[in-house]
N, C-alpha and C positions, 0 to 999 in steps of 0.2 A: 309649722314648725322651727323651734328652738335652734340657736348657732349652734349647741349641743349635738341634737339630732342630726344638723345637716351635716355637721364635722363625720360625725358616724355614720351615715347613709354614705358619703363620698369614699371616705373609708374602704366601703365594702365594695363600693363600684370599683375604687381605686385597684383593691387586689384582683379583682376579676380581670379587669383592661391588662395590668400588669402580668399576670399567669398567661393570658391570652398569647400577648406579645413577646414573651421570652422560652414560648414552648421550643423554639429551637436550641434554645442553651442548653446545657449538660447538667441542668440540676435534677438529680435523678433523686425520686422520693424514698427508693429504698436503702439507698446508701443515706441518706439522709437520718431515715428512721433508726440504722443502726448506730450512727452516732450520737443519736440521741437516746439511744438503748431504749426503744421502743418495741415491744413483742412484735415479731413478723414467721407469721406462717406460710412457707413458699414466697408469692408476690403479695401477700395480701399483710397489710396492716391489722396489727389488732389494737382497739382502743377500748379502754374499760370504763370508758365515759366521756362526756362532754367538755370535761376539763382537758382531759390529754388530748382528744383530738384538736382542740382548740391550742392547747399548746404546742402541740407539733405544727402546724400551719405556721404559726408565729416563729419556731425555731426554722423552719424551710424556709422561711420569708428574709428572716432578719439575721438569721445567726449561722447557717451552714455554708460555708465558703469553695467557691471552685476558683482556683487560680486567684487565690484571695480578695474576691469578693462575693458579695452575697448576692442573694437574686433580687433584692431590694435596690441595691446599688448597680445592679447590672441593666435597670430598666430606662428606656429613653423616654421622656415624660411626653416629647413629640412625637414620635415614633408609635407609643402607645395610645394616643390622642386622649390625654387627661385634661380635664379641666382644669381653671386655677384652684380651686380648693381641692382638687385630686391630687395635684402634683403637691401642694402645700403638706397633705396627709402621705404622701411617698417620701419628700425629703424630711419630716419628723420622722420617719421609720429609719432612715440613714443615719439619722443623729442621734438617736435613743440608743440607751443602754438598759440592763435588767439591774435589780437588783432586790434585797427584802426591807421591806419595809414595816415599822410599826405604826398601826392606827392611835391617834391619840382623841382628838377633839372632833365632831360631827356637827356641821352645820347642815340642820334639817332642811330649812328653808331656801339653801343653794345645792342641797343634795351633795354637799362635800365633804371631804375627810380629811384633816391636816395629815400628814405623813411624814413622818421620821425617818432618814434612810441608816440602815443599821450596820452596813458595809462599808459608808462613804460617811461618817458621821459627821464629816467637817462640810459637807452639803447644807444647804438650809433647807428647813422644814416647807412640804410645800402644800398646798390644796388641793385633793383630786376631786376633778366632779365624776360621780359616779351613782346614777341613779338606783341601781339595784341595791349596790354595795352598802351605802349610805342607809338606805330602809332596813335592810338587814341587821346592822349594827346598832340601828336604835332600837330594833327588836328584840334582838337577844341580851343586848346592854353590854356586850363583852367586846374587847377592842384586840383583836387579834394581829398576827405578824403575817404578810404576805409578799409573796416573789413575785414579781410582774416586770414588765417593761413598760416605761412611762413616755407618752407621746404629749408635744406640747403646739396643739396647732390654734395661731391667731389666739393667744395666752390662753387656752384652755389645756389644762393638763389633764390626760384621761389613761385608760392602759390600752395596751395596743388590743384587748379582746380575752387574755386570759389572764389568771392568778392561782396561785398555790396559797390556800390558807393556810395556817399552822395555829395551834395553842401557844400563846405568848411565853405558857411556861415553858416552851421548848426552846425558846429563843437561845439561851445560854449554851445551852449544847450543840445546839445548830450553828453560830457561830464559830465555836470551838471546831467543830468536827469539820467546817468550811476552811478555816483557817490551815488547819493542818492537813487536810485534801489539797489546799493548791497553793502550798506552801513554795512548792519548787516548777510550777505551771509558770510558761512562757506569759509576759504581759498579752502576745497577739494571739493567744492560746484562750485565754482566761476566761474572755466572754460563754465559749462554748462550754470549757468545763464548770465555769458557774451554773448554766442553764441544765446541765446534766446531773451536777450533782442536787441541784433544789427540785429537779425532776424525781431522783430517786428519792428524796426525803420524803415527797408528797405521797408517794406509792407505799411509802412503810408506814406513816402516820398522818397525813395533811387532813385537813377538814372538808366534810361534806360540803357543796353550794351547788347553786342553782343560777343560770342565766336567764336573762329576761330580753326581748327585742324592744328597744326603745325608740325605733326608726320605723 
């Protein structure tokens, strides 16, 4: 296993342990789904694909808040029995943020993509490691924009497990609509509003994508 694969495996086991350790807390999935504007039928969440399902798990874990704290921030690493690497993955989630990024250069040998932060252009470019996405960009030859959460663990930058892909030609319209929608949103509420905005735009005209298991 490469370090990237080890981190991905640790991230999955961290989520399982964290959810088990926080069952007694009031992080209601239905309420979280409503906040995300995910379709609901009775007590059933309706996903139109794997992208929406992965995005909801990210939203529920890192964005939806109860008494000012996310589920990720409510996990006690020791009580949850996290290993050192799992605890590092949890810390990365707590320190993360979402944004809209533009893919630029692809380094196939390293499975890396250089990303430019479109919502915070003052931030330096980052090299994202993603086996599936880097291969896909090489095969299609295009450089899309995508909304995601970046995690940094042991110097490796990766997504939290979901992304909303958009054709690059839509970037100007997306940015204009986003700034208009969030102009009066309070800073504390901006992360959730940002996630919901791009989820809704993905449902309207996002690009299809597939996931692959790397561990």
